C-alpha positions in Angstrom: 49.6 17.3 5.1 45.9 17.5 4.7 43.6 14.4 4.2 42.7 13.3 0.8 39.4 14.1 -0.8 36.7 11.4 -0.6 36.9 9.1 -3.7 34.2 9.1 -6.3 32.8 5.7 -7.3 31.4 5.6 -10.9 29.2 2.7 -12.0 28.6 1.7 -15.6 25.8 1.0 -16.5 24.0 2.9 -13.7 20.8 1.1 -12.8 18.6 0.5 -9.7 19.4 -3.2 -9.9 21.1 -5.7 -12.3 20.3 -9.0 -14.0 21.9 -11.9 -12.3 24.6 -12.3 -15.0 25.2 -8.6 -15.7 28.8 -7.4 -15.5 29.3 -3.9 -14.0 32.2 -1.6 -14.5 33.4 0.2 -11.4 35.9 3.2 -11.7 37.2 5.0 -8.6 38.8 8.4 -8.8 40.0 11.1 -6.3 40.5 14.8 -6.7 43.6 14.9 -4.4 47.0 14.6 -6.1 49.6 12.1 -4.9 47.0 10.0 -3.3 46.6 6.2 -3.0 43.1 4.7 -3.4 42.1 1.5 -1.6 38.9 -0.4 -1.9 37.0 -3.4 -0.5 34.2 -5.3 -2.2 31.9 -7.4 0.0 29.4 -9.9 -1.4 26.2 -10.2 0.7 26.3 -14.0 0.1 29.6 -14.2 2.0 28.8 -11.8 4.9 28.4 -13.4 8.3 27.6 -11.7 11.6 25.6 -9.0 10.0 28.3 -6.5 9.2 30.7 -5.5 6.4 34.3 -6.6 6.5 37.1 -4.7 8.3 38.2 -2.1 5.7 41.8 -1.8 7.1 42.3 -5.6 7.1 40.9 -6.3 3.7 41.7 -3.2 1.6 43.2 -3.6 -1.8 45.1 -0.9 -3.7 43.1 0.4 -6.7 45.0 0.3 -9.9 42.4 0.0 -12.7 38.6 -0.2 -13.3 36.9 -3.3 -11.9 34.5 -5.6 -13.6 32.0 -7.1 -11.1 29.1 -9.5 -11.0 27.3 -11.3 -8.2 28.3 -14.9 -9.1 25.3 -16.4 -7.3 22.1 -17.5 -9.1 20.0 -16.4 -6.0 21.2 -12.8 -6.5 22.5 -10.6 -3.8 24.3 -7.3 -3.3 27.9 -6.2 -3.8 29.0 -3.5 -1.4 31.8 -1.3 -2.7 33.8 0.9 -0.3 36.7 3.1 -1.2 39.0 5.5 0.7 42.1 7.5 -0.3 45.1 8.6 1.7 48.1 11.0 1.5 51.1 10.2 3.6 50.8 7.5 6.2 47.7 8.5 8.2 45.7 11.2 6.3 42.8 9.1 5.2 39.8 10.5 3.4 36.1 9.8 4.3 35.0 6.4 3.0 32.8 6.4 -0.2 30.3 3.5 -0.7 28.1 2.1 -3.5 25.7 -0.8 -3.4 25.0 -3.0 -6.4 21.9 -5.2 -6.1 21.6 -8.2 -8.5 18.3 -10.0 -9.0 17.7 -13.7 -8.8 18.4 -15.7 -11.9 15.4 -17.5 -13.5 15.1 -20.7 -15.4 15.1 -20.9 -19.2 11.4 -21.6 -19.1 10.4 -19.3 -16.3 7.6 -17.6 -18.3 4.8 -19.0 -20.4 2.7 -17.1 -22.9 0.1 -18.9 -25.0 1.9 -22.3 -24.5 5.3 -21.0 -25.4 8.2 -20.8 -22.8 10.6 -17.9 -22.4 13.6 -17.2 -20.3 13.3 -13.5 -19.7 10.5 -11.1 -18.7 11.2 -9.0 -21.8 10.6 -11.9 -24.1 7.4 -12.8 -22.3 6.0 -9.3 -22.5 6.9 -9.0 -26.1 5.0 -12.3 -26.9 2.0 -11.1 -25.0 1.9 -7.7 -26.7 2.0 -9.5 -30.1 -1.0 -11.6 -29.0 -2.9 -8.5 -28.0 -3.8 -9.7 -24.4 -3.7 -12.8 -22.2 -1.6 -14.2 -19.4 2.0 -14.4 -18.3 2.3 -17.6 -16.4 5.2 -17.8 -13.9 7.0 -21.1 -13.5 9.8 -19.6 -11.3 10.2 -16.7 -8.8 11.0 -13.5 -10.7 12.5 -10.2 -9.6 11.9 -7.4 -12.0 14.6 -4.9 -12.7 14.2 -1.1 -12.8 14.2 -1.3 -16.6 11.5 -3.9 -16.8 8.0 -2.8 -17.7 4.5 -4.2 -17.5 2.7 -5.1 -20.8 1.1 -2.4 -22.9 -2.0 -4.7 -23.4 -4.4 -6.1 -20.7 -2.7 -8.9 -18.8 -3.1 -11.4 -16.0 0.0 -12.6 -14.1 -0.4 -15.9 -12.3 1.6 -18.9 -11.2 1.5 -22.1 -13.3 3.0 -24.4 -10.6 1.5 -26.0 -7.6 3.3 -23.5 -5.4 2.8 -19.8 -5.7 5.7 -18.1 -7.5 6.9 -14.7 -6.3 6.9 -11.6 -8.4 9.1 -8.9 -6.9 9.7 -5.4 -8.1 10.2 -1.8 -7.0 8.2 1.1 -8.5 6.3 -0.1 -11.5 3.8 1.6 -13.9 0.8 0.0 -15.5 0.5 0.5 -19.2 -2.8 -1.3 -19.5 -5.3 -3.1 -17.2 -3.4 -5.7 -15.1 -4.4 -8.4 -12.7 -2.5 -10.7 -10.3 -3.7 -14.1 -9.3 -2.2 -17.0 -7.3 1.2 -15.3 -6.8 3.4 -14.1 -3.9 3.2 -10.4 -4.5 6.3 -8.3 -3.6 5.9 -5.2 -5.8 6.6 -2.1 -3.7 4.4 0.3 -5.7 2.3 0.5 -8.8 1.1 3.6 -10.5 -2.0 2.6 -12.4 -1.7 5.5 -14.9 -5.5 5.4 -15.2 -5.6 1.7 -15.8 -7.4 -0.8 -13.6 -5.4 -2.9 -11.2 -6.8 -6.2 -9.7 -5.4 -8.2 -6.8 -7.2 -11.6 -6.8 -8.4 -13.7 -3.9 -5.4 -16.1 -3.8 -2.6 -13.5 -3.8 -0.2 -13.6 -0.8 1.4 -10.2 -0.2 4.8 -10.3 1.5 5.2 -8.5 4.8 6.4 -4.9 4.7 6.4 -2.1 7.3 5.3 0.1 4.4 2.3 -1.5 2.9 2.4 -2.3 -0.8 0.8 0.7 -2.5 -1.3 1.1 -5.6 -2.1 4.6 -7.0 -4.9 5.0 -9.6 -3.1 7.9 -11.2 0.4 8.8 -12.3 3.7 9.4 -10.5 4.8 12.9 -9.4 7.6 12.9 -12.0 5.5 11.6 -14.9 5.8 13.5 -18.2 2.0 13.8 -18.4 0.9 15.0 -15.0 -2.8 15.2 -16.0 -4.7 12.2 -17.4 -8.3 11.3 -18.2 -9.5 7.9 -17.1 -12.0 5.9 -15.0 -9.9 3.2 -13.3 -10.9 0.5 -10.9 -8.6 -0.8 -8.2 -9.9 -4.1 -6.8 -8.1 -5.9 -3.9 -9.4 -9.2 -2.6 -6.4 -10.4 -0.5 -3.2 -9.1 1.1 -2.3 -5.8 2.8 -2.2 -2.7 0.7 -2.3 1.1 0.7 -4.7 2.3 -2.0 -5.0 5.8 -3.5 -7.7 7.1 -5.8 -5.3 9.7 -7.2 -1.7 9.8 -8.4 1.1 11.1 -6.2 1.7 14.8 -5.4 1.1 17.5 -8.0 -0.8 15.3 -10.5 -4.5 15.3 -11.7 -6.8 12.5 -12.6 -9.9 13.6 -14.5 -12.5 10.9 -14.2 -14.3 8.7 -11.7 -12.3 6.2 -9.6 -13.6 3.0 -7.9 -11.7 1.3 -5.1 -13.0 -2.1 -4.0 -11.8 -3.8 -0.9 -13.2 -7.3 -0.3 -12.5 -10.9 0.5 -9.6 -11.2 3.1 -7.9 -7.9 2.0 -6.7 -5.3 4.5 -6.3 -1.8 3.2 -5.5 1.8 4.1 -7.3 4.0 1.6 -7.0 7.6 0.6 -9.3 9.2 -2.0 -6.7 11.9 -2.9 -3.1 11.8 -2.0 -1.2 14.9 -0.7 -1.2 17.7 -3.3 -2.9 15.6 -5.9 -6.3 16.1 -7.5 -9.2 13.8 -8.6 -11.5 15.9 -10.9 -14.3 13.4 -10.5 -15.8 11.1 -7.9 -13.9 8.6 -5.8 -16.1 5.7 -4.6 -14.6 3.3 -2.1 -16.5 0.1 -1.2 -15.5 -2.1 1.7 -17.3 -5.4 1.8 -18.1 -7.8 4.6 -15.1 -9.5 6.2 -12.5 -7.3 4.6 -10.5 -4.9 6.8 -10.3 -1.1 6.6 -7.4 0.0 8.7 -7.5 3.7 7.7 -9.6 6.0 5.5 -8.7 9.5 4.5 -11.0 11.0 1.9 -8.6 13.8 1.3 -5.1 13.8 2.7 -3.4 17.1 3.4 -3.9 19.3 0.4 -5.2 16.5 -1.7 -8.5 17.2 -3.4 -11.4 15.0 -4.8 -14.4 16.6 -6.4 -16.7 14.0 -4.8 -16.2 11.2 -2.3 -18.3 8.3 -1.1 -17.3 5.5 1.3 -19.7 2.6 1.2 -19.6 -0.1 3.9 -21.3 -3.4 3.3 -22.0 -6.0 6.0 -19.6 -6.0 8.9 -16.1 -5.2 7.7 -13.3 -5.0 10.2 -12.3 -1.5 11.3 -8.9 -2.1 13.0 -7.5 1.5 12.9 -8.3 4.8 14.5 -8.5 7.2 11.6 -11.6 7.2 9.4 -12.1 10.8 8.1 -13.8 12.3 5.1 -11.1 14.9 4.9 -8.2 16.4 6.9 -8.4 19.7 5.0 -10.6 21.4 7.5 -14.1 21.2 5.9 -16.2 18.0 6.2 -16.4 16.2 2.8 -18.1 13.3 1.1 -20.7 10.8 1.9 -20.5 7.9 4.3 -23.0 5.3 3.1 -24.0 2.8 5.8 -27.3 1.6 4.2 -25.9 -1.9 3.7 -23.7 -2.1 6.8 -24.2 -3.5 10.2 -22.0 -1.6 12.7 -21.9 -1.3 16.5 -22.3 2.2 17.9 -18.6 2.1 18.8 -17.7 1.4 15.2 -20.0 4.0 13.8 -18.6 6.8 15.9 -15.1 6.2 14.6 -16.1 8.1 11.4 -15.4 11.8 11.4 -15.6 14.8 9.0 -18.1 13.5 6.5 -20.6 16.0 5.1 -23.3 13.4 4.9 -24.1 10.1 6.6 -26.6 7.7 4.9 -28.0 5.1 7.3 -29.9 1.9 6.6 -33.6 2.0 5.6 -34.7 -1.0 7.7 -35.5 -0.5 11.4 -33.3 -3.4 12.4 -30.3 -2.0 10.6 -31.0 1.5 11.7 -30.9 0.3 15.3 -27.4 -1.1 14.7 -26.1 2.2 13.2 -27.0 4.5 16.1 -24.3 7.1 17.0 -23.5 7.9 20.6 -25.8 11.0 20.8 -28.7 8.9 19.5 -28.0 6.2 22.0 -28.0 8.7 24.8 -31.3 10.2 23.6 -32.9 6.8 23.3 -31.8 5.9 26.8 -33.1 9.2 28.2 -36.5 8.5 26.5 -36.7 5.0 28.0 -35.9 6.3 31.5 -38.7 9.0 31.2 -41.1 6.3 30.0 -40.2 4.0 32.9 -40.6 6.9 35.4 -44.1 7.7 34.0 -45.1 4.1 34.3 -43.9 4.0 37.9 -45.8 7.2 38.7 -49.0 5.6 37.3 -48.5 2.5 39.3 -47.9 4.5 42.5 -51.1 6.5 42.0 -53.0 3.2 41.4 -51.6 1.7 44.6 -52.6 4.9 46.6 -56.1 4.8 45.3 -56.4 1.2 46.2 -55.0 1.8 49.7 -57.3 4.7 50.4 -60.3 2.6 49.4 -59.4 0.1 52.2 -59.5 2.7 55.0 -62.3 4.7 56.4 -60.0 7.5 57.5 -57.6 8.6 54.7 -55.0 9.7 57.3 -54.4 6.1 58.3 -52.9 5.3 54.8 -49.1 4.8 54.6 -49.1 6.5 51.2 -50.6 9.8 52.5 
């Protein structure tokens, strides 16, 4: 007797994550006749030792659809596994579905214009009616896949003494948006041509993949070409910043990316296979950190590029290139920077380099060839001075002897 087919786990409603009190229907089916289906549901809040439970020991015979919820105000994940068998030993492969539930929030978790709300949707609706303003967080919030940013300009900030966390997956800006005094845990924002600001007092949570912000639209957007002149400004936290949208999209307009304060950023003017039909200007100010710069990533394209360094920003990475598409591109503007020769020579593949106007700053911006040339000139000058000194000493010595052949210098 052959093994049963792998069961199919169907989730209703199907979402990326669920509200804390959502109830989810789970149905399990199998294409094999005369099979028995067994399942196990593990709750992340009950798991100890880092692994899921023993399926054989905890399996339950499936008889009808299940209704599941997390039953924990802090949220968590339900792990559903199912396997079918025919006969005694012919088990199918094990199917699995994970259901993440977000943290519950208080009844007054959000404040807009003095009024309190218990859901993000209510707060956004109130703000949109006002036309612009602030959403003040009074509790940590985890946004769901269905949640959206306001369609009017907005600042999101904490209203408590402690910084509240705002967590989310892939979000899209629908208007200019700023974050202040929060713990930032949004995986990715597509600016959709709107300006995005990260303030000086934002704490970005650690992530192996840095929190990313795109000026343009997502690869799967309905409108893959937009016209806008957005500004991305980051003053704290670690981020990956892109002047374009993601692959296959076009942003027509000029983009500004500003890295300042205590921020650390990887920056790309144009993401892979994306286009900026305009100028991307990246400014990195004193004390901020630039960990990587790629003016054009592989097959990305920007009409114009300029990287401006001001003061002495930190350059912690190894890759600082105008383009990786084969032809030098863009302008590296060092007129207001003070870099060591070792820092200056990190920059490659720029079509033009603008150095400081003042002699003092120019001295700090010498590249390695210039340093070598200056050293060679100094050595020649020193040798000439020594030759003049020797000739003078010879002349003086000769004058002290009646017979020139008695001089040690002849």
